[in-house]
Every structure is written in structure tokens, then in C-alpha cells.
N, C-alpha and C positions, 0 to 999 in steps of 0.2 A: 251732239255728241260724239267723242272719237273713241274707238275701241278697238282694241288689241287683239287678236285671236290665233291662239297657237293650237297643239294637240302634242299627242305622243303616236299615234298611229302614222305620222308622216303629212307632208304637204300634199300629197294626192290622194290623200283618203278620202272615201265619199262624204265623211262625216263632218271634216272640215271644210269642203266645198259647198255641201249642203247648210251648213251654219252661216257661212260668210254671205250666201244669197238671202238667207233669212235677214241676217241682221244690217245688211248695207241699207235697207229701209230706212234704217234708226239714226243713220250720223254717218260719219266718215270713219271706215273700217279698213284695218291692215292686217296683212296674215304674215306673220314670222312664225315659220312652224321648221320642224326636223326634216331633213333630207329621208331618212330612212325611218322605218318603224322604230320606234322607243319605248314600247310598253314596258312597265316595270321599272322604270329608271327612276322614279320619286323623285328627290330633289337635288338629283346629283348634278354636278358642273364639272366642265372640263377643264384641269387644271395645267395638264402636261403636254399638251399638244394645241397648234393654233386652229382657230376656228375660221371658217370661210362662210360668207353670205352671197348668195346667186338669186338673181330674179327669173323667176319661171316664165313660161310664154303666157300663162293668165294672170300674170301681175302678184301673184304670191311670192314671197322672199322665202327661202330655206336655208338652213344652216347645216354642217355636218356635225352637228352636235345632238344635247340631250334637250329636252322639253326645258328645262331651267335654265340651259344655255339661250336658248331663243329669245324668253322672255328679258333674261338678264341682259342680253347684248341691245335688244329693242330699247330698254328702258334708262340704259347707262351710253347712250352714245349712237346707236342706229337711227331713232327717230329725233326730229328737231323739236318735239312736241312732248307733253304727258298726257298719255290716254287717261279718259276718264273713268273705262272699265277694262280689265282683262277678263276676257272668256277662253275658256279650253274646252275642245272637245269637236265635235260630238263623240265620245268614244264609244269604239267596238267592242259593246260588253260591260256590264256593271263595274261599278265602283263604290261597293258598299262594306260597311263593317271594316275588317281588318283589311279592306284590299285599300283603303285610303292611303295606308302607310305603304304601300307599294307602287301606287298608282303614279305615273308620269302624267298623265292629265291632271289630276289634283297637284302634283308639283308644279305644272307649268301656272295653274291658278295661285298657288300657296306663293310663288318667287313674285308675280305682281303684288299680291296682299303685303309681301316682306318691304317692299318698295314703298307701302303707304297708297297702294289703289285696289279699291273693291274689285274683287274676282269672284268668276264663278266656273265651277267646272261641270260641264254637262256629259254623260253619259247615257246610252242606251242599256236596257237591263239586259238584252239577249244580245247575241253576235250575229252579224249576217245581214245586219242593216236593214232588216223588214221596217217597213213603217217609217223610214229616215225622214221622210219630208214633213211628217205629222209631228214626229218628235222636234225638228227644225222650227215648224210652226210653234210649238209649244215652247221653245226656247226665246222665240223672237216676242211670244206674248209675254213672259215673264220679265225681259229685259225693259220691254216697253212699259209694264205697269210699275216697275221700281222708276223708270225715269220721270212717269207721270207723280209719283209720290216724292219725288227729288230726294232721293235715298244713294244716287248715286253721285261721286264728285266729291264726297265731303269726308268723314272718316271712314280708313278703311275696314273693309270684312270681308269673310271668304265663305262662300258657300258651295256645297256639293248637293248637285241635283242629279238623280236617277228618273229615267223615264219609260216606261213600259212600252213594248215593241207594240203599239195596236194603231187602230185607225185615230185620228183626230179625234173625232167624235165620242171615241169610247173611252179616251185617256180620263181617268177619274181626277178630280181637283187635289191640288197641291197639299201634302200634307207635311207640317213641320215635325222632324223625327230624330231621334238618336242613332248612333251606329250601330248595328248589330254586331254580332260576333260569327266567326267560321272557325270550325274545328282546325286543328294543325293541318297543314298541306299534307298531300299523299307523297310517300316515297318516290325518290328520285328513279330515274329511268334510266336504265344502263344497257350500252350497246358496245359491241367490238368495233374496234375501227380498222378500216382495212391493214393496217401496221400491227394488228394485234392488241392495240392499247385499249384499257376500257374508258369507255366516254360517258357523260354524264348527264343528262337533261332534266331540269328543274321538272319536279311531280305537280301535276293540276291542283290548284286552291284548294282546300277543305271545302267539307260541305258544310251547309249552315248550323249554327251551335246556337244562335239566339236570336230568332226571328218573333220574338214577342212583340202585343200589341205596343205601339210608339216607336219600333225599330223602323229602319230604311227599308230591310227585308220585308216585313208586313205590309207596309204601305204599298210596296209595289208588287206584292204577290195578291193584293186585292186590287189591282189596276190602278193606283194612283201614283201621283208625280210625288217622289222624296225628297225633301230639301234638309239639310243638315248644315248648320252652321258650326265651320271649325275652328281651331285656334292653335296657334304653336306650341305655345308652354305645354311640355311633356311631363312637368312636375308633377310628381303623386303626391298632391296635397291632402290626401286622405291619411298617407301613413307618414308626414313629415315629424309627428310626434313621437312614432315609435323610432324612426332614425336617428332621431335626436337623442333620445335616450340610449340607443345602440353606439350611435358615436362617442357619447359621455363614457359607457361603460368601457369602448375599445380604448380611449384615451388611458384609462387606468391599469391597462393590461401590459406587463413586460414581457416581449418577445425573448427567448431565447436566443444567444448568439450563436451565428452558425459558423464554423471555418469554413474558410473560400479554399 
């Protein structure tokens, strides 16, 4: 099995090193990851500046770009083969609920999925890397089980997995979950620069809003691993009928002519 690993914390992050060491037992593993921390870069691609690939002393390759850049370059020219699986992580902190929209960890996995390769995004629930080796073992277990079940290497799928920061023996069984929800993000933080200009820092993520049973938040709060299948289709299927009626009504509305 050929596995491509990326992340959004950067190629030197403890999470990707631990994931590489765990998964290398299962097949041929290649790492192509960002040079610097690229958290919250989602699916962003770099289109207006050149990208460079460098080989690190540990054999990893790093790119001066986003997580999605790394996987995109790997799959469209850097690698001379097609991997069977793209794995992203292990992220330093949760990617649950609304986090998945912003997450560079999920973005890297999604880029693989968009190219038709099965992909998994792994995250630890809490920051700080506590019990990281346990999380890496759990990630290895999951990939090994999927390989045995022969679900890798066929039709593409995208999974988001969050692992509690617990000892290996205390991590509960995997639970299939839907995404929960967070409240809106906290207010921006303002500071004055030495030049007297106002600086803005993005505020912290919102508190948990929906952690009902069946959500990823609920599962991990109970000590379980959460696994959520994701898709790219953002269409609001539940409201297509409403908007079809609204669009028809709008077509019959004549707007007043405005002199320019």
C-alpha cells in the first residue's frame, strides 16, 4: 500500500512525525507537507507565486505553500505513482463541527479526495500533543483495519477522525458521527502597532453549540474516537424547492431603471 501524508502544522510538527512512524509499518509512505504552520488554510491553493519543494534531512519533502498545495503538487507531478491513500495530520487540536470548513488538515485530505484518492484527516481533540503516540497507534489501527477490509484503493471517500488525548487503552471504540456545531467565533482582538496603527487578530473559535448524542463533539467528550464521512457537495438540497420558487418569482420582477 502506498500512502501520502500531509498536514497543516508543518513538516516538523510532532503529529506528522508520529503518524509517519506509525504508518510506515503498513506500506510505502511519502511525506509532502507545508514548510510552515498553515492552520485554517482550508482548501486554498497558491496561484500567484511559485512553489518550491525541498527535501529535509529526515527524508520528508516540504513545500512553501498550503496543505492543499502539497497534496496537489504530489498528485499532479511530484510523485511518479498514484497513492492508494492520502492521510492528513495528526493535527494539534480538534477539527469537529464547523472547524472542518476552515481546517487545513481536512483541506489536505479533501484535495486527495478531489483527485479520486481515498483520504483521512486525523486530529487530536486537545492541543499540546499529550498521548500523541496513542493517537498515532489508533490511526495505524484504523488504516490497517480498512486495508484488511479492502476498502482502500477503490472508489474515493473522505473521512474526518478525531482522537481524544488519552492513553491507548482508555480511548473508546470508534463511533460514526455527524458534525456538531459551534457558536459564532469570538470577537476579533485589537492591538496598536508601534506605528500607531490598529492590528486585528482573529478571535478564538466559538464554544460548542450542538453536542447532542450522535455528534463528533458528544463522542469525543465521552472518550471515544469520532469518524465522520464528509462530502464536497455544498448544495442546500433541503431548500432547493424554496429557491426554485423564489427564482421564478424574481424572474417576473421588473426592476426600475436607474440613471447612471
